[in-house]
VOPAGU-2260 file (C-alpha; in pm, 1 decimal, decimal comma):
REM VOPAGU-2260
SITE   aa  ch    i         X         Y         Z
SITE  MET   A    0       0,0       0,0       0,0
SITE  ILE   A    1     122,1     349,9     -76,0
SITE  ARG   A    2      11,4     702,2      -4,5
SITE  LEU   A    3     -29,3     876,5    -338,6
SITE  PRO   A    4     100,0    1227,4    -414,4
SITE  ASP   A    5    -128,0    1515,9    -328,5
SITE  LEU   A    6    -403,9    1572,6    -579,9
SITE  PRO   A    7    -360,7    1857,2    -827,7
SITE  ALA   A    8    -625,4    2107,2    -932,8
SITE  VAL   A    9    -932,2    1948,2   -1090,9
SITE  VAL   A   10    -828,8    2054,6   -1442,1
SITE  GLU   A   11    -498,1    1865,4   -1403,5
SITE  VAL   A   12    -638,1    1543,5   -1257,3
SITE  GLU   A   13    -625,8    1341,2   -1579,5
SITE  SER   A   14    -245,3    1321,9   -1588,2
SITE  TRP   A   15    -237,8    1240,9   -1213,5
SITE  VAL   A   16    -471,3     945,1   -1266,8
SITE  ARG   A   17    -269,5     828,8   -1568,0
SITE  ASP   A   18      50,0     830,3   -1361,0
SITE  GLN   A   19     -87,9     683,4   -1038,1
SITE  LEU   A   20    -373,2     456,2   -1149,0
SITE  GLY   A   21    -333,3     410,8   -1524,9
SITE  ASP   A   22    -244,6      41,9   -1492,8
SITE  LEU   A   23    -583,4     -23,9   -1328,9
SITE  THR   A   24    -797,9     113,0   -1612,9
SITE  SER   A   25    -934,0     -37,8   -1932,6
SITE  GLY   A   26   -1014,0      91,8   -2280,7
SITE  GLU   A   27    -897,9     411,6   -2445,3
SITE  TRP   A   28    -762,4     693,5   -2233,3
SITE  ARG   A   29    -996,2     992,6   -2209,1
SITE  ARG   A   30   -1190,2    1199,6   -1961,3
SITE  SER   A   31   -1563,9    1256,5   -1965,4
SITE  PRO   A   32   -1716,5    1596,7   -2046,2
SITE  ILE   A   33   -1903,7    1550,4   -1716,8
SITE  THR   A   34   -1669,6    1682,6   -1448,8
SITE  GLY   A   35   -1658,7    1529,6   -1103,2
SITE  GLY   A   36   -1667,3    1716,2    -774,5
SITE  GLN   A   37   -1900,7    1900,6    -541,1
SITE  THR   A   38   -1852,8    2227,2    -726,5
SITE  ALA   A   39   -1964,3    2069,6   -1054,2
SITE  ALA   A   40   -2249,8    1886,4    -880,9
SITE  ASN   A   41   -2383,5    2205,2    -726,0
SITE  ALA   A   42   -2365,2    2384,0   -1060,8
SITE  ALA   A   43   -2545,6    2099,3   -1238,8
SITE  LEU   A   44   -2826,2    2095,8    -983,6
SITE  ALA   A   45   -2862,8    2474,5    -993,8
SITE  ALA   A   46   -2881,2    2466,9   -1374,5
SITE  PHE   A   47   -3139,1    2187,7   -1392,0
SITE  ASP   A   48   -3491,5    2299,2   -1473,2
SITE  VAL   A   49   -3745,2    2023,2   -1419,8
SITE  THR   A   50   -3993,8    2196,8   -1650,5
SITE  GLY   A   51   -4076,3    1964,9   -1939,5
SITE  TYR   A   52   -3909,2    1663,5   -1779,1
SITE  ALA   A   53   -4210,0    1433,2   -1806,9
SITE  ARG   A   54   -4240,3    1498,4   -2179,2
SITE  ARG   A   55   -3873,4    1507,1   -2274,5
SITE  ARG   A   56   -3685,7    1270,6   -2043,6
SITE  ASN   A   57   -3689,6     986,8   -2298,8
SITE  GLU   A   58   -3593,2    1197,0   -2601,5
SITE  VAL   A   59   -3260,9    1095,1   -2755,9
SITE  TRP   A   60   -3175,7    1286,3   -3074,1
SITE  PRO   A   61   -3104,4    1555,5   -3170,1
SITE  VAL   A   62   -2926,0    1611,0   -2841,4
SITE  GLN   A   63   -3096,8    1944,8   -2773,2
SITE  ARG   A   64   -3432,4    1763,7   -2744,8
SITE  ARG   A   65   -3316,2    1566,9   -2441,6
SITE  GLY   A   66   -3476,4    1644,7   -2108,7
SITE  GLY   A   67   -3285,7    1419,5   -1869,6
SITE  SER   A   68   -3115,6    1581,9   -1571,8
SITE  ARG   A   69   -2764,3    1426,7   -1608,3
SITE  LEU   A   70   -2746,0    1441,0   -1229,0
SITE  SER   A   71   -2710,2    1064,9   -1178,7
SITE  PRO   A   72   -2325,1    1057,8   -1163,4
SITE  TYR   A   73   -2339,3    1303,8    -874,4
SITE  ILE   A   74   -2622,7    1117,0    -703,9
SITE  ARG   A   75   -2446,6     784,0    -740,9
SITE  HIS   A   76   -2134,0     909,7    -559,9
SITE  GLY   A   77   -2312,5    1101,0    -286,5
SITE  LEU   A   78   -2228,4    1449,2    -410,1
SITE  LEU   A   79   -2602,9    1507,6    -430,0
SITE  SER   A   80   -2816,5    1306,4    -190,8
SITE  LEU   A   81   -3161,8    1196,0    -297,9
SITE  PRO   A   82   -3329,9    1410,2     -29,3
SITE  VAL   A   83   -3143,9    1719,9    -152,1
SITE  VAL   A   84   -3240,9    1658,2    -514,8
SITE  TRP   A   85   -3599,1    1576,2    -411,8
SITE  ASP   A   86   -3635,5    1912,5    -242,0
SITE  ALA   A   87   -3457,3    2105,1    -518,7
SITE  VAL   A   88   -3740,1    2053,1    -768,7
SITE  ALA   A   89   -4028,3    2124,6    -531,8
SITE  ASP   A   90   -4136,6    2444,0    -707,4
SITE  GLY   A   91   -4155,7    2298,0   -1059,8
SITE  PRO   A   92   -4466,9    2206,6   -1260,4
SITE  PRO   A   93   -4655,0    1933,8   -1067,3
SITE  ASP   A   94   -4655,5    1674,0   -1347,4
SITE  ASP   A   95   -4283,9    1718,2   -1410,6
SITE  VAL   A   96   -4200,3    1713,4   -1041,2
SITE  ALA   A   97   -4403,7    1395,2    -992,5
SITE  LYS   A   98   -4229,3    1216,9   -1280,2
SITE  PHE   A   99   -3882,8    1327,9   -1174,9
SITE  ARG   A  100   -3943,5    1227,3    -814,3
SITE  ASP   A  101   -4073,1     892,4    -932,0
SITE  GLU   A  102   -3732,8     834,0   -1092,6
SITE  LEU   A  103   -3562,1     927,8    -765,2
SITE  LEU   A  104   -3779,2     672,1    -589,0
SITE  TRP   A  105   -3672,9     412,6    -845,0
SITE  GLN   A  106   -3311,3     486,5    -751,0
SITE  GLU   A  107   -3399,5     443,7    -385,1
SITE  TYR   A  108   -3582,6     118,0    -456,0
SITE  ALA   A  109   -3273,6     -18,0    -633,3
SITE  ARG   A  110   -3058,5      75,3    -334,7
SITE  HIS   A  111   -3298,5    -103,7    -100,3
SITE  VAL   A  112   -3289,1    -420,1    -310,0
SITE  TYR   A  113   -2909,2    -417,9    -322,4
SITE  ALA   A  114   -2871,9    -332,8      45,9
SITE  ARG   A  115   -3097,8    -626,5     133,1
SITE  LEU   A  116   -2977,2    -889,5    -116,7
SITE  GLY   A  117   -2620,3    -786,2    -195,6
SITE  SER   A  118   -2439,5   -1016,5    -437,2
SITE  ALA   A  119   -2760,2   -1216,1    -494,9
SITE  THR   A  120   -2868,6    -936,9    -731,2
SITE  GLY   A  121   -2610,1   -1075,3    -972,5
SITE  HIS   A  122   -2860,4   -1352,5   -1050,4
SITE  SER   A  123   -3203,9   -1324,0   -1207,1
SITE  LEU   A  124   -3431,8   -1249,2    -914,0
SITE  ARG   A  125   -3780,9   -1368,9   -1007,9
SITE  TYR   A  126   -3776,6   -1510,8   -1362,1
SITE  ALA   A  127   -3516,9   -1735,9   -1523,1
SITE  VAL   A  128   -3318,4   -1533,8   -1778,4
SITE  GLN   A  129   -2983,2   -1616,1   -1935,3
SITE  GLU   A  130   -2715,8   -1454,0   -1723,5
SITE  TYR   A  131   -2399,5   -1543,4   -1914,2
SITE  ASP   A  132   -2336,5   -1605,9   -2282,5
SITE  ASP   A  133   -2285,0   -1967,9   -2384,9
SITE  SER   A  134   -2128,8   -1867,7   -2720,3
SITE  PRO   A  135   -1837,0   -1637,5   -2631,4
SITE  GLY   A  136   -1696,6   -1642,7   -2986,0
SITE  ARG   A  137   -1997,1   -1455,3   -3119,3
SITE  LEU   A  138   -1952,8   -1101,7   -3256,3
SITE  ASP   A  139   -2011,2    -813,2   -3019,3
SITE  SER   A  140   -2384,5    -739,7   -3013,7
SITE  TRP   A  141   -2316,7    -364,3   -3001,2
SITE  SER   A  142   -2070,7    -349,3   -3291,2
SITE  GLY   A  143   -2315,7    -319,8   -3584,9
SITE  ASP   A  144   -2365,7     -29,2   -3824,6
SITE  GLU   A  145   -2707,3      76,7   -3695,2
SITE  ALA   A  146   -2693,2     451,4   -3624,2
SITE  CYS   A  147   -2895,2     416,5   -3304,2
SITE  LEU   A  148   -2662,1     157,0   -3154,5
SITE  ALA   A  149   -2351,5     336,0   -3280,2
SITE  LEU   A  150   -2464,0     660,1   -3115,0
SITE  ALA   A  151   -2531,5     485,3   -2785,8
SITE  ARG   A  152   -2204,9     292,6   -2797,0
SITE  THR   A  153   -2002,9     608,1   -2867,7
SITE  GLU   A  154   -2160,0     804,7   -2584,3
SITE  LEU   A  155   -2115,2     515,7   -2342,7
SITE  LEU   A  156   -1743,7     486,6   -2418,8
SITE  GLU   A  157   -1659,2     854,4   -2462,6
SITE  ASP   A  158   -1890,3    1030,1   -2215,5
SITE  GLY   A  159   -1951,0     757,1   -1959,5
SITE  TYR   A  160   -2315,8     858,3   -1965,7
SITE  LEU   A  161   -2632,9     757,8   -2151,1
SITE  PRO   A  162   -2993,6     878,8   -2129,3
SITE  ASN   A  163   -3217,2     609,6   -1985,1
SITE  GLN   A  164   -3381,4     535,0   -2320,9
SITE  MET   A  165   -3046,2     454,0   -2481,8
SITE  ARG   A  166   -2953,7     227,0   -2193,3
SITE  MET   A  167   -3273,2      33,4   -2254,7
SITE  TRP   A  168   -3194,1      11,8   -2627,2
SITE  LEU   A  169   -2849,4    -133,0   -2568,6
SITE  ALA   A  170   -2961,6    -367,7   -2293,6
SITE  SER   A  171   -3258,2    -498,4   -2491,0
SITE  HIS   A  172   -3058,5    -542,9   -2811,8
SITE  TRP   A  173   -2781,2    -722,7   -2625,6
SITE  SER   A  174   -2997,9    -967,4   -2436,7
SITE  VAL   A  175   -3354,3    -984,6   -2570,9
SITE  ARG   A  176   -3268,4    -969,9   -2942,2
SITE  GLU   A  177   -2918,8   -1117,5   -2953,1
SITE  GLY   A  178   -2952,3   -1363,0   -2664,9
SITE  ARG   A  179   -2640,1   -1254,1   -2480,8
SITE  GLY   A  180   -2620,5   -1300,9   -2105,4
SITE  TRP   A  181   -2744,7    -994,3   -1918,8
SITE  ARG   A  182   -2465,9   -1005,4   -1658,9
SITE  GLU   A  183   -2204,3    -951,3   -1931,8
SITE  GLY   A  184   -2387,4    -643,9   -2054,9
SITE  GLU   A  185   -2439,1    -519,2   -1701,6
SITE  ASP   A  186   -2065,6    -553,1   -1635,5
SITE  ARG   A  187   -1994,1    -341,9   -1942,4
SITE  PHE   A  188   -2228,2     -70,7   -1825,9
SITE  PHE   A  189   -2069,7     -77,8   -1480,4
SITE  ARG   A  190   -1721,6     -48,5   -1629,5
SITE  HIS   A  191   -1801,0     266,1   -1829,8
SITE  LEU   A  192   -2094,1     457,2   -1675,7
SITE  LEU   A  193   -1996,7     736,5   -1438,3
SITE  ASP   A  194   -2312,3     653,2   -1244,0
SITE  GLY   A  195   -2249,7     279,7   -1262,6
SITE  SER   A  196   -2363,6     105,9    -945,3
SITE  ARG   A  197   -2450,8    -255,0    -879,5
SITE  ALA   A  198   -2777,4    -131,4    -731,1
SITE  ALA   A  199   -2936,8      72,1   -1012,1
SITE  ASN   A  200   -2742,5     -99,4   -1290,1
SITE  ARG   A  201   -2853,9    -450,1   -1201,5
SITE  VAL   A  202   -3215,2    -361,5   -1127,8
SITE  GLY   A  203   -3233,0    -176,1   -1459,7
SITE  TRP   A  204   -3098,3    -472,5   -1654,5
SITE  GLN   A  205   -3321,8    -718,4   -1471,0
SITE  TRP   A  206   -3624,8    -504,9   -1555,3
SITE  THR   A  207   -3524,2    -478,5   -1921,8
SITE  VAL   A  208   -3466,6    -850,5   -1974,3
SITE  GLY   A  209   -3777,5    -952,3   -1777,1
SITE  ALA   A  210   -3597,7   -1107,7   -1481,9
SITE  LEU   A  211   -3801,9    -890,0   -1244,6
SITE  THR   A  212   -4134,5    -863,3   -1427,5
SITE  GLY   A  213   -4148,7   -1162,4   -1662,3
SITE  LYS   A  214   -4198,1    -917,9   -1955,0
SITE  PRO   A  215   -3882,1    -834,9   -2154,6
SITE  TYR   A  216   -3853,1    -490,3   -2308,7
SITE  GLY   A  217   -3849,7    -521,9   -2687,1
SITE  PHE   A  218   -3640,2    -272,4   -2881,3
SITE  SER   A  219   -3707,5    -200,6   -3247,5
SITE  ARG   A  220   -3693,2      77,2   -3507,2
SITE  TRP   A  221   -4025,1     212,4   -3382,2
SITE  GLN   A  222   -3862,6     345,8   -3062,4
SITE  VAL   A  223   -3580,0     506,3   -3259,4
SITE  GLU   A  224   -3813,3     688,9   -3496,4
SITE  LYS   A  225   -4019,1     812,5   -3200,5
SITE  ARG   A  226   -3733,4     917,4   -2970,0
SITE  ALA   A  227   -3468,8    1010,6   -3227,4
SITE  PRO   A  228   -3652,9    1147,1   -3533,9
SITE  GLY   A  229   -3423,5    1184,6   -3832,0
SITE  LEU   A  230   -3157,0     947,1   -3703,7
SITE  CYS   A  231   -3277,3     656,1   -3917,7
SITE  ALA   A  232   -3259,4     868,2   -4235,5
SITE  ALA   A  233   -2884,3     904,4   -4188,8
SITE  CYS   A  234   -2829,8     540,0   -4092,8
SITE  PRO   A  235   -2610,3     338,3   -4333,9
SITE  VAL   A  236   -2839,9      35,0   -4298,7
SITE  SER   A  237   -3170,8     224,0   -4305,3
SITE  GLY   A  238   -3286,2      48,2   -4623,6
SITE  HIS   A  239   -3235,2    -296,2   -4473,8
SITE  CYS   A  240   -3271,5    -219,9   -4104,9
SITE  PRO   A  241   -3201,7    -532,6   -3894,7
SITE  ILE   A  242   -3418,0    -408,9   -3609,3
SITE  THR   A  243   -3729,8    -315,5   -3805,9
SITE  ASP   A  244   -3942,8    -573,0   -3628,2
SITE  TRP   A  245   -3982,6    -652,9   -3262,2
SITE  PRO   A  246   -3756,6    -933,1   -3139,5
SITE  PRO   A  247   -3923,2   -1276,3   -3120,5
SITE  ALA   A  248   -4142,6   -1308,5   -2814,4
SITE  SER   A  249   -3981,6   -1518,3   -2543,6
SITE  GLN   A  250   -4141,6   -1496,1   -2204,2
SITE  PRO   A  251   -3913,2   -1608,7   -1921,3
SITE  GLU   A  252   -4035,7   -1873,5   -1682,5
SITE  ALA   A  253   -4079,7   -1807,4   -1313,4
SITE  ARG   A  254   -3781,3   -1922,9   -1110,1
SITE  ALA   A  255   -3828,5   -2237,3    -906,4
SITE  PHE   A  256   -3659,4   -2062,6    -613,9
SITE  VAL   A  257   -3708,8   -1697,3    -527,8
SITE  ASP   A  258   -3489,7   -1557,4    -252,3
SITE  PRO   A  259   -3722,1   -1520,4      49,3
SITE  ARG   A  260   -3554,0   -1188,9     130,2
SITE  MET   A  261   -3735,5   -1045,1    -171,2
SITE  ARG   A  262   -4059,4   -1084,5      24,6
SITE  ARG   A  263   -3937,8   -1006,8     376,1
SITE  ASP   A  264   -3624,6    -871,7     539,7
SITE  GLU   A  265   -3564,3   -1042,6     871,7
SITE  ASP   A  266   -3280,0    -803,7     958,6
SITE  VAL   A  267   -3392,4    -465,1     835,3
SITE  ALA   A  268   -3172,6    -289,3    1092,3
SITE  SER   A  269   -2864,2    -430,9     921,1
SITE  THR   A  270   -2998,4    -339,1     577,5
SITE  ALA   A  271   -3075,3      20,2     674,3
SITE  GLY   A  272   -2778,7      85,0     900,6
SITE  PRO   A  273   -2786,9     303,4    1209,5
SITE  SER   A  274   -3059,3     563,0    1254,8
SITE  VAL   A  275   -2844,1     770,0    1491,9
SITE  VAL   A  276   -2469,9     826,4    1520,6
SITE  GLU   A  277   -2295,4     529,4    1679,7
SITE  CYS   A  278   -1981,9     639,9    1864,3
SITE  THR   A  279   -1726,3     440,4    2066,4
SITE  GLY   A  280   -1437,0     688,0    2069,5
SITE  ASP   A  281   -1286,8    1006,7    1933,0
SITE  PRO   A  282   -1198,7     983,0    1561,4
SITE  GLN   A  283    -865,6    1097,5    1416,6
SITE  ALA   A  284    -981,5    1112,2    1053,6
SITE  VAL   A  285   -1284,3    1071,1     827,1
SITE  TRP   A  286   -1294,9     766,5     599,7
SITE  LEU   A  287   -1470,3     845,1     273,1
SITE  THR   A  288   -1581,9     586,7      19,9
SITE  ALA   A  289   -1693,2     613,1    -342,1
SITE  GLU   A  290   -2053,6     586,7    -221,3
SITE  SER   A  291   -2039,1     922,6     -43,9
SITE  LEU   A  292   -1791,4    1185,6    -164,2
SITE  GLY   A  293   -1993,0    1502,6    -111,5
SITE  ASP   A  294   -1942,1    1790,9     128,3
SITE  ASP   A  295   -2269,2    1690,7     296,5
SITE  ASP   A  296   -2144,5    1342,4     380,6
SITE  PRO   A  297   -2264,2    1313,7     742,0
SITE  ALA   A  298   -1928,7    1206,2     889,0
SITE  LEU   A  299   -1741,3    1464,6     684,1
SITE  SER   A  300   -1965,5    1754,2     778,7
SITE  ALA   A  301   -1957,7    1652,4    1145,8
SITE  HIS   A  302   -1577,5    1679,9    1161,2
SITE  ALA   A  303   -1463,5    1984,9     969,2
SITE  GLU   A  304   -1130,6    1981,2    1154,0
SITE  LEU   A  305   -1025,7    1625,6    1067,1
SITE  PRO   A  306    -827,6    1503,4     765,6
SITE  VAL   A  307   -1003,6    1291,1     505,3
SITE  ILE   A  308    -879,5     950,4     390,2
SITE  PHE   A  309    -976,3     781,5      63,2
SITE  VAL   A  310    -830,5     451,4     -57,3
SITE  PHE   A  311    -828,4     335,0    -417,8
SITE  ASP   A  312    -877,6     -37,1    -354,5
SITE  GLU   A  313    -607,4    -189,7    -572,8
SITE  GLN   A  314    -736,4    -546,8    -565,5
SITE  LEU   A  315   -1093,4    -443,0    -642,1
SITE  LEU   A  316    -994,9    -207,3    -923,2
SITE  THR   A  317    -768,5    -470,0   -1076,8
SITE  ALA   A  318   -1068,5    -702,1   -1099,3
SITE  LEU   A  319   -1316,7    -439,4   -1220,6
SITE  ARG   A  320   -1093,3    -271,1   -1482,9
SITE  LEU   A  321   -1301,7      45,0   -1481,2
SITE  SER   A  322   -1270,3     285,6   -1771,4
SITE  ALA   A  323   -1035,5     582,0   -1744,8
SITE  PRO   A  324   -1324,4     834,4   -1737,0
SITE  ARG   A  325   -1465,9     663,3   -1427,8
SITE  LEU   A  326   -1139,6     686,6   -1235,2
SITE  VAL   A  327   -1080,6    1042,5   -1353,5
SITE  PHE   A  328   -1429,9    1137,7   -1233,3
SITE  LEU   A  329   -1359,8     990,9    -887,8
SITE  ALA   A  330   -1025,6    1169,3    -867,1
SITE  GLU   A  331   -1190,6    1496,7    -971,7
SITE  CYS   A  332   -1431,5    1458,0    -679,4
SITE  LEU   A  333   -1139,2    1417,7    -440,9
SITE  ALA   A  334    -938,8    1701,0    -598,0
SITE  ASP   A  335   -1234,4    1936,8    -564,7
SITE  LEU   A  336   -1274,4    1838,7    -199,8
SITE  ALA   A  337    -900,7    1895,9    -143,8
SITE  ASP   A  338    -956,2    2263,7    -217,8
SITE  ARG   A  339   -1145,4    2282,2     112,2
SITE  ARG   A  340   -1016,9    1993,9     325,5
SITE  ALA   A  341    -693,9    1803,2     393,6
SITE  VAL   A  342    -731,1    1485,8     183,1
SITE  GLU   A  343    -507,0    1179,1     201,0
SITE  VAL   A  344    -530,7     946,9     -99,2
SITE  HIS   A  345    -392,3     594,5     -84,9
SITE  ARG   A  346    -365,1     298,5    -318,0
SITE  GLY   A  347    -385,2     -44,0    -161,7
SITE  ASN   A  348    -605,8    -239,2      77,2
SITE  PRO   A  349    -844,5     -12,6     271,9
SITE  VAL   A  350    -830,8    -241,7     575,8
SITE  GLU   A  351    -450,0    -223,4     587,2
SITE  VAL   A  352    -442,4     151,3     528,4
SITE  LEU   A  353    -692,6     221,1     805,0
SITE  SER   A  354    -598,8     -54,4    1051,1
SITE  ASP   A  355    -425,0     183,4    1292,7
SITE  ARG   A  356    -647,8     487,9    1240,5
SITE  ARG   A  357    -950,1     580,0    1447,9
SITE  VAL   A  358   -1196,9     687,3    1182,6
SITE  ALA   A  359   -1543,1     832,7    1154,7
SITE  THR   A  360   -1740,6     726,1     851,5
SITE  THR   A  361   -2088,0     716,7     702,5
SITE  PHE   A  362   -2271,6     387,3     666,7
SITE  ALA   A  363   -2301,0     282,7     302,4
SITE  PRO   A  364   -2575,0      38,5     189,8
SITE  VAL   A  365   -2339,6    -187,7      -7,4
SITE  PRO   A  366   -2179,8    -522,8      85,0
SITE  GLY   A  367   -1823,4    -395,9      30,0
SITE  TRP   A  368   -1859,8    -128,1     294,3
SITE  ARG   A  369   -1991,3    -377,6     546,9
SITE  ARG   A  370   -1705,2    -622,1     485,5
SITE  ARG   A  371   -1439,4    -356,9     525,8
SITE  ALA   A  372   -1606,8    -188,0     820,8
SITE  GLU   A  373   -1605,0    -516,5    1012,5
SITE  SER   A  374   -1224,7    -516,5     999,0
SITE  ILE   A  375   -1163,1    -141,8    1015,3
SITE  THR   A  376   -1406,0    -100,7    1309,8
SITE  PRO   A  377   -1477,0     272,6    1281,2
SITE  VAL   A  378   -1511,9     450,2    1614,5
SITE  GLU   A  379   -1797,8     658,7    1477,0
SITE  VAL   A  380   -2060,4     559,1    1218,3
SITE  HIS   A  381   -2314,0     806,4    1083,3
SITE  PRO   A  382   -2652,2     714,3     929,5
SITE  TRP   A  383   -2695,1     697,6     553,1
SITE  PRO   A  384   -2913,4     984,5     419,3
SITE  TRP   A  385   -3203,4     772,8     296,3
SITE  LEU   A  386   -3484,1     930,3     100,5
SITE  VAL   A  387   -3702,8     645,6     228,8
SITE  ARG   A  388   -3569,2     435,1     513,3
SITE  PRO   A  389   -3578,5      61,9     425,6
SITE  HIS   A  390   -3872,3    -142,8     547,3
SITE  ALA   A  391   -3898,3    -516,2     605,2
SITE  LYS   A  392   -4173,4    -590,7     352,9
SITE  SER   A  393   -4178,5    -692,0     -13,5
SITE  VAL   A  394   -3931,1    -562,8    -273,7
SITE  THR   A  395   -4045,1    -806,2    -542,7
SITE  SER   A  396   -4128,1    -506,3    -762,1
SITE  PHE   A  397   -4113,5    -129,1    -748,0
SITE  THR   A  398   -4491,8    -120,3    -702,6
SITE  ALA   A  399   -4484,1    -375,1    -420,0
SITE  TRP   A  400   -4205,4    -179,4    -249,9
SITE  GLN   A  401   -4405,8     144,2    -270,6
SITE  ARG   A  402   -4722,9     -17,1    -139,9
SITE  SER   A  403   -4528,7    -161,0     152,6
SITE  GLY   A  404   -4388,2     174,9     260,2
SITE  GLY   A  405   -4171,3     312,4     -19,6
SITE  THR   A  406   -4308,0     665,5       3,0
SITE  VAL   A  407   -4150,0     991,1     118,9
SITE  ARG   A  408   -4289,1    1134,1     440,1
SITE  SER   A  409   -4029,1    1400,1     510,4
SITE  THR   A  410   -3685,9    1495,0     380,9
SITE  SER   A  411   -3598,7    1738,1     658,6
SITE  ALA   A  412   -3390,0    1476,4     838,0
SITE  GLY   A  413   -3261,2    1298,0     531,9
SITE  GLY   A  414   -3531,0    1033,8     493,9
């Protein structure tokens, strides 16, 4: 394990990442046009106007027709909490606010499922759907000449971001039409998307392929002509479009075994984490993770005088092989924070780095945090800022989760 050199200014982070972490990345070297950091997150939220969101959120092309917020990278890494974003749109048109908040609730639902089930979300949850490809020599399902797929592929690789509609196109084409295993596609998304998380990413793929609902999402030219008018006219295969028709209907069968935790959580306290600060001593530093890098991180804001420690987990990153834009985005978040706080950045094993440090930290609803926290034993753990605190009842679907208690009562205390 090594302590890395101090972070440079945000605009110079790319070369720092190349020098210190370049061997842990995959794909071509580039940075995303979406800049990481609290400063950029605050600017993006301030610039977002929810007006027209309900009508335009699924528009794809031309780019100026899009109505998505592009806030998800900042939400995913805790620069903008769901309660903060929920409140930020309160004064918008009611229909647009309702639709936007519904998408925030979907994010929260995905986090609840992942917090409860963990690695089990890597398998089809309710309906049997192919998870891995049994013909690995087959051509890449995203490498065709179709303009719609080419546009989505380019933005995924170069920007590390895709509007939701394009994610559904790629996921459906990969799995429903081409019969590739959904976990392979999900891994690709996770590798490149700045907002890639095992929570939202996996739930989104499972919904698209029918592993959650039993009804796969079919992608065809009809969606492209509706959401990207004019794109087909410039497509090199427009005259013999291979996606003109809907993919053959193939309804997945219900799984013989459904994880009982989908219906009831027998340890909801563990899933949700503490509801109040748990303290056993005086911390010397604040341990930040990629789940919560914002100035409003509860542990961070509670200890303005303490240094901050972040560890790039070498073993994990070696296995994940994230794209360069993802690592640059993370480093930009840390560099921006370093303008206001003393930040130590390490490369190695988080448990080894923090073994002799008394740290305060914020609970994170992911299995990796729990595993490391058991060995690091923080002396102070702060609650996660839930929009809706997890309940013990059904998460078999978004609707079931809402009916069982997945509604927002108040955001004044973070959930």
